Structures are given as structure tokens and as C-alpha cells.
PARO-662146 format. One record per residue (C-alpha): residue in three letters; x, y, z. Coordinates in nm, 3 decimals. Layout:
N
@residuo: ala | px: X | py: Y | pz: Z
...
***
This chain:
241
@residuo: met | px: 17.240 | py: 22.575 | pz: 18.603
@residuo: ser | px: 17.017 | py: 22.925 | pz: 18.666
@residuo: ala | px: 16.606 | py: 22.843 | pz: 18.688
@residuo: arg | px: 16.407 | py: 22.953 | pz: 18.396
@residuo: pro | px: 16.241 | py: 23.280 | pz: 18.444
@residuo: arg | px: 15.889 | py: 23.222 | pz: 18.597
@residuo: gln | px: 15.588 | py: 23.309 | pz: 18.378
@residuo: val | px: 15.252 | py: 23.449 | pz: 18.524
@residuo: val | px: 14.906 | py: 23.402 | pz: 18.377
@residuo: thr | px: 14.739 | py: 23.742 | pz: 18.260
@residuo: arg | px: 14.455 | py: 23.841 | pz: 18.420
@residuo: asn | px: 14.229 | py: 23.866 | pz: 18.102
@residuo: ser | px: 14.341 | py: 23.527 | pz: 18.001
@residuo: met | px: 14.569 | py: 23.625 | pz: 17.696
@residuo: gly | px: 14.846 | py: 23.404 | pz: 17.777
@residuo: trp | px: 15.132 | py: 23.454 | pz: 18.004
@residuo: ala | px: 15.324 | py: 23.751 | pz: 18.122
@residuo: ser | px: 15.725 | py: 23.696 | pz: 18.185
@residuo: glu | px: 15.929 | py: 23.802 | pz: 18.477
@residuo: ala | px: 16.242 | py: 23.817 | pz: 18.270
@residuo: leu | px: 16.290 | py: 24.043 | pz: 17.951
@residuo: asn | px: 16.312 | py: 23.838 | pz: 17.603
@residuo: val | px: 16.545 | py: 23.915 | pz: 17.330
@residuo: ile | px: 16.369 | py: 24.203 | pz: 17.166
@residuo: gly | px: 16.279 | py: 24.371 | pz: 17.552
@residuo: glu | px: 16.633 | py: 24.375 | pz: 17.618
@residuo: arg | px: 16.702 | py: 24.579 | pz: 17.297
@residuo: phe | px: 16.397 | py: 24.774 | pz: 17.330
@residuo: val | px: 16.539 | py: 24.895 | pz: 17.686
@residuo: his | px: 16.865 | py: 24.959 | pz: 17.558
@residuo: phe | px: 16.749 | py: 25.167 | pz: 17.267
@residuo: ser | px: 16.503 | py: 25.353 | pz: 17.501
@residuo: ala | px: 16.764 | py: 25.518 | pz: 17.734
@residuo: gly | px: 16.895 | py: 25.712 | pz: 17.459
@residuo: cys | px: 16.569 | py: 25.824 | pz: 17.401
@residuo: gly | px: 16.580 | py: 26.170 | pz: 17.597
@residuo: glu | px: 16.277 | py: 26.371 | pz: 17.649
@residuo: ala | px: 16.068 | py: 26.174 | pz: 17.410
@residuo: pro | px: 15.870 | py: 25.904 | pz: 17.564
@residuo: val | px: 15.873 | py: 25.572 | pz: 17.450
@residuo: leu | px: 15.558 | py: 25.322 | pz: 17.466
@residuo: asp | px: 15.500 | py: 24.964 | pz: 17.571
@residuo: ile | px: 15.210 | py: 24.815 | pz: 17.425
@residuo: gly | px: 15.057 | py: 24.507 | pz: 17.620
@residuo: ala | px: 15.283 | py: 24.622 | pz: 17.935
@residuo: ala | px: 15.096 | py: 24.366 | pz: 18.145
@residuo: tyr | px: 15.289 | py: 24.344 | pz: 18.474
@residuo: gly | px: 15.570 | py: 24.545 | pz: 18.332
@residuo: val | px: 15.872 | py: 24.362 | pz: 18.307
@residuo: ala | px: 15.996 | py: 24.602 | pz: 18.001
@residuo: ser | px: 15.810 | py: 24.896 | pz: 18.129
@residuo: leu | px: 16.027 | py: 24.890 | pz: 18.461
@residuo: ala | px: 16.301 | py: 24.827 | pz: 18.301
@residuo: ala | px: 16.320 | py: 25.124 | pz: 18.045
@residuo: leu | px: 16.223 | py: 25.325 | pz: 18.357
@residuo: arg | px: 16.547 | py: 25.205 | pz: 18.535
@residuo: ala | px: 16.731 | py: 25.273 | pz: 18.239
@residuo: gly | px: 16.589 | py: 25.659 | pz: 18.282
@residuo: ala | px: 16.353 | py: 25.641 | pz: 17.992
@residuo: arg | px: 16.006 | py: 25.812 | pz: 17.970
@residuo: val | px: 15.755 | py: 25.589 | pz: 17.928
@residuo: ile | px: 15.411 | py: 25.510 | pz: 17.837
@residuo: ala | px: 15.272 | py: 25.173 | pz: 17.984
@residuo: ser | px: 14.987 | py: 25.045 | pz: 17.775
@residuo: asp | px: 14.777 | py: 24.757 | pz: 17.879
@residuo: ile | px: 14.432 | py: 24.628 | pz: 17.826
@residuo: asp | px: 14.341 | py: 24.569 | pz: 18.166
@residuo: pro | px: 14.389 | py: 24.853 | pz: 18.410
@residuo: glu | px: 14.500 | py: 24.640 | pz: 18.700
@residuo: his | px: 14.797 | py: 24.511 | pz: 18.521
@residuo: leu | px: 14.837 | py: 24.910 | pz: 18.487
@residuo: arg | px: 14.789 | py: 24.944 | pz: 18.863
@residuo: ile | px: 15.038 | py: 24.659 | pz: 18.967
@residuo: leu | px: 15.279 | py: 24.795 | pz: 18.728
@residuo: glu | px: 15.309 | py: 25.150 | pz: 18.902
@residuo: ser | px: 15.319 | py: 24.993 | pz: 19.237
@residuo: arg | px: 15.637 | py: 24.810 | pz: 19.110
@residuo: ala | px: 15.781 | py: 25.112 | pz: 19.040
@residuo: glu | px: 16.040 | py: 25.267 | pz: 19.207
@residuo: pro | px: 15.929 | py: 25.605 | pz: 19.372
@residuo: glu | px: 16.192 | py: 25.811 | pz: 19.198
@residuo: asp | px: 16.083 | py: 25.650 | pz: 18.865
@residuo: arg | px: 15.697 | py: 25.747 | pz: 18.848
@residuo: gln | px: 15.727 | py: 26.093 | pz: 18.742
@residuo: arg | px: 15.815 | py: 25.937 | pz: 18.436
@residuo: leu | px: 15.555 | py: 25.693 | pz: 18.396
@residuo: arg | px: 15.215 | py: 25.731 | pz: 18.224
@residuo: leu | px: 14.946 | py: 25.480 | pz: 18.220
@residuo: lys | px: 14.734 | py: 25.432 | pz: 17.946
@residuo: ala | px: 14.426 | py: 25.145 | pz: 17.941
@residuo: gly | px: 14.293 | py: 25.048 | pz: 17.648
@residuo: arg | px: 14.314 | py: 24.782 | pz: 17.346
@residuo: phe | px: 14.557 | py: 24.828 | pz: 17.092
@residuo: pro | px: 14.528 | py: 24.945 | pz: 16.795
@residuo: arg | px: 14.149 | py: 25.102 | pz: 16.858
@residuo: asp | px: 14.208 | py: 25.266 | pz: 17.196
@residuo: leu | px: 14.513 | py: 25.427 | pz: 17.153
@residuo: ala | px: 14.605 | py: 25.786 | pz: 17.011
@residuo: phe | px: 14.948 | py: 25.988 | pz: 17.013
@residuo: asp | px: 15.071 | py: 26.284 | pz: 16.841
@residuo: pro | px: 15.249 | py: 26.254 | pz: 16.519
@residuo: glu | px: 15.622 | py: 26.177 | pz: 16.561
@residuo: ser | px: 15.589 | py: 26.229 | pz: 16.920
@residuo: leu | px: 15.762 | py: 25.864 | pz: 17.049
@residuo: gly | px: 16.081 | py: 25.743 | pz: 17.048
@residuo: ala | px: 16.034 | py: 25.351 | pz: 17.048
@residuo: val | px: 15.756 | py: 25.128 | pz: 17.080
@residuo: leu | px: 15.757 | py: 24.778 | pz: 17.173
@residuo: ala | px: 15.467 | py: 24.538 | pz: 17.091
@residuo: ser | px: 15.586 | py: 24.224 | pz: 17.269
@residuo: asn | px: 15.326 | py: 23.936 | pz: 17.254
@residuo: val | px: 15.070 | py: 24.178 | pz: 17.087
@residuo: leu | px: 15.040 | py: 24.142 | pz: 16.747
@residuo: his | px: 14.938 | py: 23.779 | pz: 16.738
@residuo: phe | px: 14.629 | py: 23.881 | pz: 16.918
@residuo: leu | px: 14.513 | py: 24.109 | pz: 16.641
@residuo: thr | px: 14.338 | py: 24.041 | pz: 16.297
@residuo: gly | px: 14.529 | py: 24.094 | pz: 15.994
@residuo: lys | px: 14.329 | py: 24.426 | pz: 15.915
@residuo: gln | px: 14.412 | py: 24.525 | pz: 16.300
@residuo: leu | px: 14.763 | py: 24.464 | pz: 16.256
@residuo: glu | px: 14.798 | py: 24.660 | pz: 15.941
@residuo: thr | px: 14.617 | py: 24.946 | pz: 16.129
@residuo: gly | px: 14.823 | py: 24.932 | pz: 16.402
@residuo: leu | px: 15.136 | py: 24.934 | pz: 16.234
@residuo: arg | px: 15.033 | py: 25.250 | pz: 16.023
@residuo: leu | px: 14.946 | py: 25.407 | pz: 16.382
@residuo: ile | px: 15.282 | py: 25.287 | pz: 16.483
@residuo: ala | px: 15.486 | py: 25.421 | pz: 16.224
@residuo: gly | px: 15.309 | py: 25.764 | pz: 16.260
@residuo: trp | px: 15.367 | py: 25.797 | pz: 16.603
@residuo: leu | px: 15.722 | py: 25.736 | pz: 16.598
@residuo: gly | px: 15.958 | py: 26.003 | pz: 16.544
@residuo: pro | px: 16.233 | py: 26.052 | pz: 16.266
@residuo: gly | px: 16.495 | py: 25.735 | pz: 16.387
@residuo: gly | px: 16.273 | py: 25.619 | pz: 16.638
@residuo: lys | px: 16.217 | py: 25.235 | pz: 16.643
@residuo: leu | px: 15.979 | py: 24.940 | pz: 16.656
@residuo: phe | px: 16.073 | py: 24.631 | pz: 16.825
@residuo: val | px: 15.850 | py: 24.329 | pz: 16.783
@residuo: his | px: 15.802 | py: 24.008 | pz: 16.966
@residuo: ala | px: 15.530 | py: 23.714 | pz: 16.844
@residuo: ser | px: 15.464 | py: 23.374 | pz: 16.842
@residuo: thr | px: 15.498 | py: 23.174 | pz: 16.512
@residuo: pro | px: 15.343 | py: 22.861 | pz: 16.434
@residuo: tyr | px: 15.623 | py: 22.668 | pz: 16.531
@residuo: gln | px: 15.517 | py: 22.558 | pz: 16.876
@residuo: ala | px: 15.429 | py: 22.217 | pz: 16.987
@residuo: pro | px: 15.054 | py: 22.320 | pz: 17.073
@residuo: phe | px: 15.016 | py: 22.406 | pz: 16.693
@residuo: ala | px: 15.224 | py: 22.142 | pz: 16.550
@residuo: ala | px: 14.910 | py: 21.973 | pz: 16.370
@residuo: phe | px: 14.856 | py: 22.346 | pz: 16.209
@residuo: val | px: 15.220 | py: 22.350 | pz: 16.070
@residuo: pro | px: 15.146 | py: 22.171 | pz: 15.742
@residuo: glu | px: 14.839 | py: 22.409 | pz: 15.685
@residuo: tyr | px: 15.028 | py: 22.704 | pz: 15.748
@residuo: glu | px: 15.297 | py: 22.631 | pz: 15.547
@residuo: arg | px: 15.034 | py: 22.551 | pz: 15.254
@residuo: arg | px: 14.905 | py: 22.892 | pz: 15.281
@residuo: leu | px: 15.228 | py: 23.066 | pz: 15.296
@residuo: ala | px: 15.295 | py: 22.885 | pz: 14.932
@residuo: ser | px: 15.003 | py: 22.974 | pz: 14.811
@residuo: gly | px: 15.046 | py: 23.329 | pz: 14.852
@residuo: leu | px: 14.796 | py: 23.394 | pz: 15.130
@residuo: arg | px: 14.875 | py: 23.760 | pz: 15.296
@residuo: trp | px: 14.820 | py: 23.632 | pz: 15.639
@residuo: pro | px: 14.878 | py: 23.252 | pz: 15.656
@residuo: gly | px: 14.891 | py: 23.251 | pz: 16.019
@residuo: trp | px: 14.537 | py: 23.357 | pz: 16.124
@residuo: ile | px: 14.364 | py: 23.086 | pz: 16.293
@residuo: glu | px: 13.945 | py: 23.172 | pz: 16.377
@residuo: lys | px: 13.941 | py: 22.921 | pz: 16.664
@residuo: thr | px: 14.240 | py: 22.836 | pz: 16.838
@residuo: gly | px: 14.075 | py: 22.478 | pz: 16.964
@residuo: ala | px: 14.002 | py: 22.380 | pz: 16.588
@residuo: trp | px: 14.392 | py: 22.327 | pz: 16.605
@residuo: ser | px: 14.526 | py: 22.299 | pz: 16.950
@residuo: arg | px: 14.434 | py: 22.059 | pz: 17.221
@residuo: his | px: 14.720 | py: 22.209 | pz: 17.448
@residuo: arg | px: 14.660 | py: 22.136 | pz: 17.843
@residuo: lys | px: 14.646 | py: 22.530 | pz: 17.892
@residuo: leu | px: 14.385 | py: 22.602 | pz: 17.597
@residuo: ser | px: 14.149 | py: 22.777 | pz: 17.842
@residuo: val | px: 14.402 | py: 23.055 | pz: 17.922
@residuo: met | px: 14.476 | py: 23.127 | pz: 17.567
@residuo: pro | px: 14.291 | py: 23.361 | pz: 17.325
@residuo: ala | px: 13.979 | py: 23.217 | pz: 17.113
@residuo: ser | px: 14.148 | py: 23.348 | pz: 16.792
@residuo: ile | px: 14.523 | py: 23.367 | pz: 16.743
@residuo: his | px: 14.734 | py: 23.490 | pz: 16.471
@residuo: leu | px: 15.068 | py: 23.327 | pz: 16.422
@residuo: leu | px: 15.328 | py: 23.529 | pz: 16.254
@residuo: asp | px: 15.704 | py: 23.403 | pz: 16.108
@residuo: asp | px: 15.977 | py: 23.674 | pz: 16.055
@residuo: met | px: 15.904 | py: 23.667 | pz: 15.653
@residuo: val | px: 15.514 | py: 23.773 | pz: 15.700
@residuo: leu | px: 15.581 | py: 24.037 | pz: 15.979
@residuo: arg | px: 15.882 | py: 24.172 | pz: 15.786
@residuo: arg | px: 15.670 | py: 24.251 | pz: 15.492
@residuo: ala | px: 15.378 | py: 24.419 | pz: 15.726
@residuo: val | px: 15.648 | py: 24.651 | pz: 15.855
@residuo: gln | px: 15.800 | py: 24.722 | pz: 15.548
@residuo: ser | px: 15.453 | py: 24.796 | pz: 15.404
@residuo: val | px: 15.416 | py: 25.120 | pz: 15.609
@residuo: gly | px: 15.719 | py: 25.282 | pz: 15.500
@residuo: leu | px: 15.940 | py: 25.160 | pz: 15.858
@residuo: glu | px: 16.292 | py: 25.002 | pz: 15.772
@residuo: val | px: 16.333 | py: 24.670 | pz: 15.877
@residuo: glu | px: 16.687 | py: 24.618 | pz: 16.086
@residuo: glu | px: 16.651 | py: 24.269 | pz: 16.128
@residuo: ser | px: 16.385 | py: 23.974 | pz: 16.190
@residuo: phe | px: 16.438 | py: 23.653 | pz: 16.310
@residuo: leu | px: 16.311 | py: 23.332 | pz: 16.442
@residuo: tyr | px: 16.435 | py: 23.228 | pz: 16.777
@residuo: arg | px: 16.351 | py: 23.037 | pz: 17.136
@residuo: arg | px: 16.322 | py: 23.274 | pz: 17.396
@residuo: ala | px: 16.485 | py: 23.152 | pz: 17.718
@residuo: asp | px: 16.172 | py: 23.170 | pz: 17.934
@residuo: leu | px: 15.932 | py: 22.945 | pz: 17.719
@residuo: gly | px: 15.721 | py: 22.743 | pz: 17.910
@residuo: his | px: 15.668 | py: 22.352 | pz: 17.976
@residuo: gly | px: 15.495 | py: 22.200 | pz: 17.642
@residuo: leu | px: 15.552 | py: 22.475 | pz: 17.428
@residuo: ala | px: 15.908 | py: 22.381 | pz: 17.245
@residuo: met | px: 15.935 | py: 22.252 | pz: 16.896
@residuo: asp | px: 16.211 | py: 22.316 | pz: 16.691
@residuo: gly | px: 16.390 | py: 22.644 | pz: 16.805
@residuo: arg | px: 16.171 | py: 22.852 | pz: 16.619
@residuo: glu | px: 15.874 | py: 22.919 | pz: 16.880
@residuo: ser | px: 15.888 | py: 23.303 | pz: 16.845
@residuo: val | px: 15.959 | py: 23.577 | pz: 16.590
@residuo: gly | px: 16.185 | py: 23.941 | pz: 16.657
@residuo: leu | px: 16.197 | py: 24.224 | pz: 16.441
@residuo: val | px: 16.338 | py: 24.552 | pz: 16.530
@residuo: ala | px: 16.245 | py: 24.836 | pz: 16.273
@residuo: arg | px: 16.354 | py: 25.207 | pz: 16.214
@residuo: lys | px: 16.160 | py: 25.487 | pz: 16.097
@residuo: leu | px: 16.373 | py: 25.684 | pz: 15.808
@residuo: thr | px: 16.487 | py: 26.056 | pz: 15.925
@residuo: ala | px: 16.378 | py: 26.301 | pz: 15.629
***
């Protein structure tokens, strides 16, 4: 049996960065290889697992992260021949990022959207929709409520969902619903999402959702597994004119 991919705690205590691509990251890299001169954006790139793979596939990559040191480490790991196709952009999404309209071939937001409030998420998705060129794609991976640390929150989440609340997974104080042993490296607030909520949000900004699904990623950490619905993945496309 092969060893599970290792996860590394991020420098800014916003969870863990994997050393292996998840399913959504793999699809992003595959699609990026065909984007030609149009750059692709990796939001929340951390140490660069997806950015580096996209570079190796021949893509022009913009790696963005809130921590400049993450980006310096990422750049140091890139092959010398790939660095001319790598651009670094430090800043918090969505407020610090700006790109020309229809200038990007693809956008990856892996382990990013669940750090945003509903309003921030709507703003970010609207910006992404504007940055993507026709036929460009958005790839999303995020956390769901269906993880062991949030088992106590699931009944409340499903109650909110049934009541029609637009953002049923927003938790203002993570510690109010979780006593996980690694709570200290979790964000103070978290926005847990599922396939239906995420699909609705992405469709509201005019992108066509190709697929959205719940799954368990291969590198899921010890103590997080619940019932196979721990993560949500989504792929959406900007329609051509």
C-alpha cells in the first residue's frame, strides 16, 4: 500500500498544504497545459503543488498567496527553465487581486473559498468570472461540514440548509463547534460548503457548472474522515460569446 501524501502546516495558520495534487488540482493542471499564452491563476498557492505541476505541463502561471514567504519557497522549487513562465502575486483574495478582463485561461481556488464570508465569496466569484476568457475554466476544492471535527455542526448545518439560508455553512467562531486537537492551526472562522451551495453561487455569476461533487481526497489527515463527503469539488466554464 502506498504512503498517504504528506501535509505541511501553512505559515499563517490557515490549515495544511498538501504535497500531492487533489482531484481538482489534477484537472486544473491538465486543462492548463492547453491554455497557450493565456496565464492560469493559482489562488492560495501555498508551497506550490499545483503551480509547479502546471509549470511542468507548460502553462504560464500566476501563483498567488497571502504569505510572501510561501511564494518565495514556491519560486525556489520551480525548475530554472520554468521560472520565466512564473509570476508571483502576494495578497489576500479577493480584495488584493486584480487582472485584466478576460485575460486568464483558468483559475484554481483550492482550499481558499472556505476562508471567505458569503459576501467575500460572491465578490471573489464575480471577479473570477470577469478575469476568465471565453472558454476558460474555474476549478474549486473546498471543505464541507461532513468532517469529523465538525460532526456536532452537521445537524445545525442541515437545519439551516432546509430553512433556505443562503450560506448555511458559515461558522463565525470555529471553536464554538469544534474541539479538534489541531484547532490552533484552523482559522478562527470558517465557511463550510457543499456541492449544491457552491454550484448555486458559481451559477449566480454567469459561469456554467460542468460538475460539482462531494468526495474524500487521498491526503485527508488523521482524524478528519467521516463519511466520504469531506471535500467538495467543482469545475465551471465561462461561456463563449
